[in-house]
Structure formats: C-alpha cells, structure tokens
C-alpha positions as CSV (number, residue, x, y, z in Angstrom):
1,X,-63.5,58.2,-168.1
2,X,-62.1,54.9,-169.3
3,X,-59.4,53.6,-167.1
4,X,-57.3,50.5,-167.0
5,X,-55.2,49.5,-163.9
6,X,-52.8,46.7,-164.5
7,X,-50.9,44.8,-161.7
8,X,-49.1,41.6,-160.9
9,X,-45.9,42.0,-162.8
10,X,-42.4,41.4,-161.4
11,X,-39.1,39.6,-161.9
12,X,-39.3,35.9,-162.4
13,X,-36.8,33.2,-163.5
14,X,-37.3,31.3,-166.8
15,X,-39.9,28.6,-166.3
16,X,-41.7,30.5,-163.6
17,X,-45.2,31.8,-163.5
18,X,-47.1,35.1,-162.9
19,X,-50.7,36.2,-162.8
20,X,-51.5,39.6,-164.1
21,X,-54.7,41.5,-163.3
22,X,-56.4,44.4,-165.0
23,X,-59.3,46.3,-163.4
24,X,-61.3,48.3,-165.9
25,X,-63.8,51.2,-165.4
26,X,-65.6,53.8,-167.3
27,X,-67.4,51.6,-169.7
28,X,-69.8,48.5,-169.7
29,X,-67.2,45.9,-169.0
30,X,-69.5,42.9,-169.1
31,X,-70.5,43.5,-172.8
32,X,-67.0,44.2,-174.1
33,X,-64.4,41.8,-175.2
34,X,-61.0,42.3,-173.5
35,X,-57.4,41.9,-174.6
36,X,-53.9,41.8,-173.2
37,X,-51.1,43.5,-175.1
38,X,-47.4,43.7,-174.4
39,X,-44.5,46.0,-175.4
40,X,-41.0,44.5,-175.3
41,X,-38.0,46.8,-174.8
42,X,-37.4,48.8,-177.9
43,X,-40.3,47.3,-179.8
44,X,-43.9,48.2,-180.6
45,X,-47.0,47.0,-178.7
46,X,-48.3,43.6,-179.7
47,X,-51.5,41.6,-179.1
48,X,-51.1,38.7,-176.6
49,X,-54.6,37.3,-175.9
50,X,-58.3,38.2,-176.3
51,X,-61.4,37.0,-174.6
52,X,-65.0,37.7,-175.7
53,X,-67.7,39.0,-173.5
54,X,-69.9,36.0,-173.1
55,X,-69.6,32.2,-173.7
56,X,-66.0,33.2,-173.8
57,X,-64.1,32.7,-177.0
58,X,-60.4,33.0,-176.4
59,X,-57.5,33.6,-178.8
60,X,-53.8,33.7,-178.3
61,X,-50.7,34.9,-180.1
62,X,-48.7,31.9,-181.4
63,X,-45.8,32.9,-179.2
64,X,-47.8,32.4,-176.0
65,X,-50.4,29.7,-176.9
66,X,-50.3,26.8,-174.5
67,X,-48.5,28.8,-171.9
68,X,-50.8,31.8,-171.2
69,X,-54.4,31.7,-170.2
70,X,-56.8,34.7,-170.4
71,X,-59.9,34.9,-168.2
72,X,-62.3,37.4,-166.8
73,X,-64.5,38.1,-163.8
74,X,-67.4,40.4,-164.9
75,X,-68.5,40.9,-161.3
76,X,-65.1,42.5,-160.5
77,X,-64.6,44.2,-163.9
78,X,-61.3,42.4,-164.0
79,X,-59.4,40.5,-166.7
80,X,-56.6,38.2,-165.9
81,X,-53.6,36.7,-167.6
82,X,-52.1,33.6,-166.2
83,X,-48.5,33.2,-167.5
84,X,-46.7,29.8,-167.1
85,X,-43.4,28.6,-168.3
86,X,-42.2,32.1,-168.8
87,X,-39.3,32.8,-171.2
88,X,-36.8,35.7,-171.5
89,X,-38.6,36.8,-174.6
90,X,-41.8,37.4,-172.6
91,X,-40.1,40.4,-171.0
92,X,-42.2,43.4,-171.6
93,X,-44.7,45.9,-170.2
94,X,-48.1,44.3,-170.3
95,X,-51.3,46.3,-170.9
96,X,-55.0,45.6,-171.2
97,X,-57.7,47.2,-173.3
98,X,-61.3,46.6,-174.4
99,X,-61.9,44.9,-177.7
100,X,-61.2,41.6,-179.4
101,X,-57.9,41.6,-181.3
102,X,-57.9,45.4,-181.5
103,X,-57.8,48.1,-178.9
104,X,-61.2,49.7,-178.4
105,X,-59.9,52.8,-176.6
106,X,-57.0,55.1,-177.0
107,X,-56.6,55.4,-173.2
108,X,-54.0,53.0,-171.9
109,X,-53.1,52.3,-168.3
110,X,-49.6,52.5,-166.9
111,X,-49.0,48.8,-167.6
112,X,-47.2,46.3,-165.5
113,X,-43.6,45.3,-166.0
114,X,-42.7,41.6,-166.5
115,X,-39.1,40.7,-166.5
116,X,-38.0,37.1,-167.1
117,X,-34.3,36.6,-166.2
118,X,-32.0,34.3,-164.3
C-alpha cells in the first residue's frame, strides 16, 4: 500500500535551518510529482512546495519562496525540503504526498513536527 514516512523535524531558533526527508513507497515514485504540505496548530493543511517528476519544475507557496527548496532523489524514493531562515509562523506538522499542487493519495504519513521558537 501507499506509504509516506517523514523525518527531520525538530525545535529550531528563528533564522535556523532544517532538512526534511520523506521516503515514499507503494507506487511508481519516479513518474509522480511530489509535494510537501504543512498543518499549523489549529489550522488546516496547506501546500508548501511541489516538484514534478522529470526535468523538475518546482513551485512554492508565497510564504516560503526564497527560503525553502524542494528536491528529490528518484533512486531513493525520497523527496526533501530544505528550510532556511525559519520563522515562528513556519511551526507546523509537515507531510508529503504524491501529486503536483494536489494530494494524489488519501493516505498520509505521521508527519514530522517543526517548531520554530526562541
């Protein structure tokens, strides 16, 4: 079955950096776009960034453009999110899913908690 396993979150001070990883399985990773989402405390899930399957096209939410970078390693079935210059408003549980700008699957992983606080 489809599975997503996110990791790399933690507590970081404002201005700090984190690199998130998501290992996907149960579908043809290399032909699918991938996206990162986040769910801040008390709010709904929102799209953060997407990367296409080949000749990668990347898109970012306005709130993270210029600070976050999405990338992928098809050999490892893994998508990454490099997050720099983190802000308190980036605090959320981060998830990945297949698809470009929309979630392809209803199955979600456990997510990884990112907390930005001094």
